[in-house]
MISERO-120851 format. One record per residue (C-alpha): residue in three letters; chain; x, y, z. Coordinates in pm, 1 decimal, decimal comma, padded with zeros to 6 digits, always signed. Layout:
<sites>
<site><type>ala</type><mol>A</mol><c1>X</c1><c2>Y</c2><c3>Z</c3></site>
...
</sites>
This chain:
<sites>
<site><type>unk</type><mol>A</mol><c1>+10492,7</c1><c2>+07768,1</c2><c3>+07560,0</c3></site>
<site><type>unk</type><mol>A</mol><c1>+10489,5</c1><c2>+07494,2</c2><c3>+07323,7</c3></site>
<site><type>unk</type><mol>A</mol><c1>+10143,4</c1><c2>+07587,7</c2><c3>+07183,3</c3></site>
<site><type>unk</type><mol>A</mol><c1>+10306,6</c1><c2>+07585,8</c2><c3>+06832,2</c3></site>
<site><type>unk</type><mol>A</mol><c1>+10315,2</c1><c2>+07211,7</c2><c3>+06858,8</c3></site>
<site><type>unk</type><mol>A</mol><c1>+09910,8</c1><c2>+07179,1</c2><c3>+06791,7</c3></site>
<site><type>unk</type><mol>A</mol><c1>+09953,3</c1><c2>+07375,1</c2><c3>+06462,9</c3></site>
<site><type>unk</type><mol>A</mol><c1>+10199,8</c1><c2>+07114,1</c2><c3>+06313,3</c3></site>
<site><type>unk</type><mol>A</mol><c1>+10057,0</c1><c2>+06939,3</c2><c3>+06010,1</c3></site>
<site><type>unk</type><mol>A</mol><c1>+09720,3</c1><c2>+07158,5</c2><c3>+05989,0</c3></site>
<site><type>unk</type><mol>A</mol><c1>+09788,9</c1><c2>+07440,0</c2><c3>+05773,5</c3></site>
<site><type>unk</type><mol>A</mol><c1>+09498,5</c1><c2>+07384,9</c2><c3>+05539,2</c3></site>
<site><type>unk</type><mol>A</mol><c1>+09281,2</c1><c2>+07409,8</c2><c3>+05840,8</c3></site>
<site><type>unk</type><mol>A</mol><c1>+09412,0</c1><c2>+07714,3</c2><c3>+05991,9</c3></site>
<site><type>unk</type><mol>A</mol><c1>+09484,2</c1><c2>+07935,5</c2><c3>+05682,7</c3></site>
<site><type>unk</type><mol>A</mol><c1>+09278,9</c1><c2>+08248,1</c2><c3>+05654,9</c3></site>
<site><type>unk</type><mol>A</mol><c1>+09419,5</c1><c2>+08334,6</c2><c3>+05346,6</c3></site>
<site><type>unk</type><mol>A</mol><c1>+09774,7</c1><c2>+08325,8</c2><c3>+05124,7</c3></site>
<site><type>unk</type><mol>A</mol><c1>+09922,3</c1><c2>+08533,2</c2><c3>+04854,6</c3></site>
<site><type>unk</type><mol>A</mol><c1>+10227,2</c1><c2>+08452,9</c2><c3>+04705,3</c3></site>
<site><type>unk</type><mol>A</mol><c1>+10433,5</c1><c2>+08612,7</c2><c3>+04404,1</c3></site>
<site><type>unk</type><mol>A</mol><c1>+10708,6</c1><c2>+08380,6</c2><c3>+04294,8</c3></site>
<site><type>unk</type><mol>A</mol><c1>+10886,5</c1><c2>+08677,9</c2><c3>+04088,4</c3></site>
<site><type>unk</type><mol>A</mol><c1>+10894,4</c1><c2>+08910,2</c2><c3>+04399,1</c3></site>
<site><type>unk</type><mol>A</mol><c1>+10967,6</c1><c2>+08643,0</c2><c3>+04656,2</c3></site>
<site><type>unk</type><mol>A</mol><c1>+10683,5</c1><c2>+08813,8</c2><c3>+04852,0</c3></site>
<site><type>unk</type><mol>A</mol><c1>+10444,6</c1><c2>+08563,9</c2><c3>+05049,4</c3></site>
<site><type>unk</type><mol>A</mol><c1>+10160,2</c1><c2>+08730,1</c2><c3>+05256,2</c3></site>
<site><type>unk</type><mol>A</mol><c1>+10034,3</c1><c2>+08447,2</c2><c3>+05505,5</c3></site>
<site><type>unk</type><mol>A</mol><c1>+09721,9</c1><c2>+08505,4</c2><c3>+05747,7</c3></site>
<site><type>unk</type><mol>A</mol><c1>+09640,2</c1><c2>+08218,0</c2><c3>+05976,8</c3></site>
<site><type>unk</type><mol>A</mol><c1>+09481,9</c1><c2>+08106,4</c2><c3>+06282,1</c3></site>
<site><type>unk</type><mol>A</mol><c1>+09767,0</c1><c2>+08040,9</c2><c3>+06557,1</c3></site>
<site><type>unk</type><mol>A</mol><c1>+09788,4</c1><c2>+07891,4</c2><c3>+06921,2</c3></site>
<site><type>unk</type><mol>A</mol><c1>+10132,2</c1><c2>+08038,4</c2><c3>+07021,2</c3></site>
<site><type>unk</type><mol>A</mol><c1>+10037,3</c1><c2>+08419,6</c2><c3>+07077,9</c3></site>
<site><type>unk</type><mol>A</mol><c1>+09821,6</c1><c2>+08640,1</c2><c3>+07234,0</c3></site>
<site><type>unk</type><mol>A</mol><c1>+09569,9</c1><c2>+08684,8</c2><c3>+06928,4</c3></site>
<site><type>unk</type><mol>A</mol><c1>+09420,6</c1><c2>+08368,3</c2><c3>+06753,6</c3></site>
<site><type>unk</type><mol>A</mol><c1>+09522,0</c1><c2>+08502,6</c2><c3>+06406,8</c3></site>
<site><type>unk</type><mol>A</mol><c1>+09812,9</c1><c2>+08685,1</c2><c3>+06240,1</c3></site>
<site><type>unk</type><mol>A</mol><c1>+09950,3</c1><c2>+08796,2</c2><c3>+05936,3</c3></site>
<site><type>unk</type><mol>A</mol><c1>+10289,9</c1><c2>+08714,9</c2><c3>+05861,7</c3></site>
<site><type>unk</type><mol>A</mol><c1>+10509,9</c1><c2>+08850,5</c2><c3>+05561,9</c3></site>
<site><type>unk</type><mol>A</mol><c1>+10816,9</c1><c2>+08704,4</c2><c3>+05394,0</c3></site>
<site><type>unk</type><mol>A</mol><c1>+11022,7</c1><c2>+08904,8</c2><c3>+05153,8</c3></site>
<site><type>unk</type><mol>A</mol><c1>+11375,1</c1><c2>+08941,1</c2><c3>+05086,0</c3></site>
<site><type>unk</type><mol>A</mol><c1>+11393,7</c1><c2>+09276,3</c2><c3>+05129,2</c3></site>
<site><type>unk</type><mol>A</mol><c1>+11299,4</c1><c2>+09242,3</c2><c3>+05510,3</c3></site>
<site><type>unk</type><mol>A</mol><c1>+11451,2</c1><c2>+09036,2</c2><c3>+05790,8</c3></site>
<site><type>unk</type><mol>A</mol><c1>+11708,4</c1><c2>+08872,2</c2><c3>+05581,8</c3></site>
<site><type>unk</type><mol>A</mol><c1>+11406,1</c1><c2>+08699,4</c2><c3>+05384,2</c3></site>
<site><type>unk</type><mol>A</mol><c1>+11250,1</c1><c2>+08547,7</c2><c3>+05737,2</c3></site>
<site><type>unk</type><mol>A</mol><c1>+10905,6</c1><c2>+08569,1</c2><c3>+05854,1</c3></site>
<site><type>unk</type><mol>A</mol><c1>+10789,8</c1><c2>+08897,5</c2><c3>+05977,3</c3></site>
<site><type>unk</type><mol>A</mol><c1>+10457,8</c1><c2>+08879,5</c2><c3>+06191,1</c3></site>
<site><type>unk</type><mol>A</mol><c1>+10299,6</c1><c2>+09225,0</c2><c3>+06112,2</c3></site>
<site><type>unk</type><mol>A</mol><c1>+09965,0</c1><c2>+09242,6</c2><c3>+06267,9</c3></site>
<site><type>unk</type><mol>A</mol><c1>+09747,1</c1><c2>+08984,3</c2><c3>+06492,4</c3></site>
<site><type>unk</type><mol>A</mol><c1>+09361,9</c1><c2>+08982,0</c2><c3>+06515,5</c3></site>
<site><type>unk</type><mol>A</mol><c1>+09092,6</c1><c2>+08899,5</c2><c3>+06737,1</c3></site>
<site><type>unk</type><mol>A</mol><c1>+08879,7</c1><c2>+08742,6</c2><c3>+06482,7</c3></site>
<site><type>unk</type><mol>A</mol><c1>+08884,8</c1><c2>+08531,1</c2><c3>+06129,0</c3></site>
<site><type>unk</type><mol>A</mol><c1>+08695,7</c1><c2>+08861,2</c2><c3>+05953,1</c3></site>
<site><type>unk</type><mol>A</mol><c1>+08966,9</c1><c2>+09111,9</c2><c3>+06108,4</c3></site>
<site><type>unk</type><mol>A</mol><c1>+09184,9</c1><c2>+08875,3</c2><c3>+06020,7</c3></site>
<site><type>unk</type><mol>A</mol><c1>+09082,5</c1><c2>+08841,0</c2><c3>+05636,8</c3></site>
<site><type>unk</type><mol>A</mol><c1>+09050,7</c1><c2>+09247,6</c2><c3>+05640,1</c3></site>
<site><type>unk</type><mol>A</mol><c1>+09412,8</c1><c2>+09267,5</c2><c3>+05784,7</c3></site>
<site><type>unk</type><mol>A</mol><c1>+09511,7</c1><c2>+09010,5</c2><c3>+05492,1</c3></site>
<site><type>unk</type><mol>A</mol><c1>+09388,2</c1><c2>+09218,6</c2><c3>+05234,9</c3></site>
<site><type>unk</type><mol>A</mol><c1>+09542,7</c1><c2>+09534,1</c2><c3>+05348,3</c3></site>
<site><type>unk</type><mol>A</mol><c1>+09878,0</c1><c2>+09375,8</c2><c3>+05380,7</c3></site>
<site><type>unk</type><mol>A</mol><c1>+09874,2</c1><c2>+09228,2</c2><c3>+05016,6</c3></site>
<site><type>unk</type><mol>A</mol><c1>+09765,4</c1><c2>+09605,2</c2><c3>+04902,0</c3></site>
<site><type>unk</type><mol>A</mol><c1>+10054,7</c1><c2>+09771,9</c2><c3>+05097,9</c3></site>
<site><type>unk</type><mol>A</mol><c1>+10326,8</c1><c2>+09497,1</c2><c3>+04979,8</c3></site>
<site><type>unk</type><mol>A</mol><c1>+10231,1</c1><c2>+09520,1</c2><c3>+04603,5</c3></site>
<site><type>unk</type><mol>A</mol><c1>+10231,9</c1><c2>+09870,6</c2><c3>+04613,2</c3></site>
<site><type>unk</type><mol>A</mol><c1>+10482,6</c1><c2>+10049,9</c2><c3>+04372,8</c3></site>
<site><type>unk</type><mol>A</mol><c1>+10664,6</c1><c2>+10152,4</c2><c3>+04691,3</c3></site>
<site><type>unk</type><mol>A</mol><c1>+10737,7</c1><c2>+09925,4</c2><c3>+04958,3</c3></site>
<site><type>unk</type><mol>A</mol><c1>+10742,4</c1><c2>+10013,9</c2><c3>+05330,5</c3></site>
<site><type>unk</type><mol>A</mol><c1>+11112,7</c1><c2>+10127,8</c2><c3>+05449,9</c3></site>
<site><type>unk</type><mol>A</mol><c1>+11076,6</c1><c2>+09871,4</c2><c3>+05713,2</c3></site>
<site><type>unk</type><mol>A</mol><c1>+10820,2</c1><c2>+09616,5</c2><c3>+05864,3</c3></site>
<site><type>unk</type><mol>A</mol><c1>+10775,7</c1><c2>+09565,1</c2><c3>+06254,6</c3></site>
<site><type>unk</type><mol>A</mol><c1>+10749,2</c1><c2>+09240,2</c2><c3>+06431,0</c3></site>
<site><type>unk</type><mol>A</mol><c1>+10472,3</c1><c2>+09194,9</c2><c3>+06645,1</c3></site>
<site><type>unk</type><mol>A</mol><c1>+10455,1</c1><c2>+08844,5</c2><c3>+06712,8</c3></site>
<site><type>unk</type><mol>A</mol><c1>+10401,4</c1><c2>+08768,9</c2><c3>+07093,0</c3></site>
<site><type>unk</type><mol>A</mol><c1>+10487,5</c1><c2>+08416,4</c2><c3>+07010,2</c3></site>
<site><type>unk</type><mol>A</mol><c1>+10685,2</c1><c2>+08256,5</c2><c3>+07337,1</c3></site>
<site><type>unk</type><mol>A</mol><c1>+10973,0</c1><c2>+08120,2</c2><c3>+07087,5</c3></site>
<site><type>unk</type><mol>A</mol><c1>+10997,5</c1><c2>+08464,5</c2><c3>+06956,6</c3></site>
<site><type>unk</type><mol>A</mol><c1>+11014,3</c1><c2>+08631,6</c2><c3>+07262,0</c3></site>
<site><type>unk</type><mol>A</mol><c1>+11285,9</c1><c2>+08393,0</c2><c3>+07374,3</c3></site>
<site><type>unk</type><mol>A</mol><c1>+11452,4</c1><c2>+08428,1</c2><c3>+07053,5</c3></site>
<site><type>unk</type><mol>A</mol><c1>+11456,7</c1><c2>+08826,0</c2><c3>+07089,6</c3></site>
<site><type>unk</type><mol>A</mol><c1>+11593,7</c1><c2>+08786,3</c2><c3>+07428,9</c3></site>
<site><type>unk</type><mol>A</mol><c1>+11866,9</c1><c2>+08566,7</c2><c3>+07343,4</c3></site>
<site><type>unk</type><mol>A</mol><c1>+11998,1</c1><c2>+08765,3</c2><c3>+07052,5</c3></site>
<site><type>unk</type><mol>A</mol><c1>+11992,9</c1><c2>+09095,8</c2><c3>+07265,7</c3></site>
<site><type>unk</type><mol>A</mol><c1>+12170,7</c1><c2>+08924,9</c2><c3>+07557,8</c3></site>
<site><type>unk</type><mol>A</mol><c1>+12583,9</c1><c2>+09013,4</c2><c3>+07554,0</c3></site>
<site><type>unk</type><mol>A</mol><c1>+12833,3</c1><c2>+08672,2</c2><c3>+07579,8</c3></site>
<site><type>unk</type><mol>A</mol><c1>+12954,2</c1><c2>+08614,0</c2><c3>+07877,1</c3></site>
</sites>
């Protein structure tokens, strides 16, 4: 459950690719992770989605697939028409717990 701790302070070692556009507020980041079902993932941060918080849009089994996926998502997110929504596919234990807490009703 605490696989994310091994990712602290080593982003440059884990980074596959990163694209950012300050004007639009877009960040597309692809990196190695230790807290999910797959070893690589692409996350998108954009003011139009998830209140500007990260959305994990795709996960990959290899660095090569992660690089290809990153390039695909940069094209999608820099197109003239943005997607209507982004689906979060994260399998991170903290995200799963957060979803569970968000969906539970108060006692």
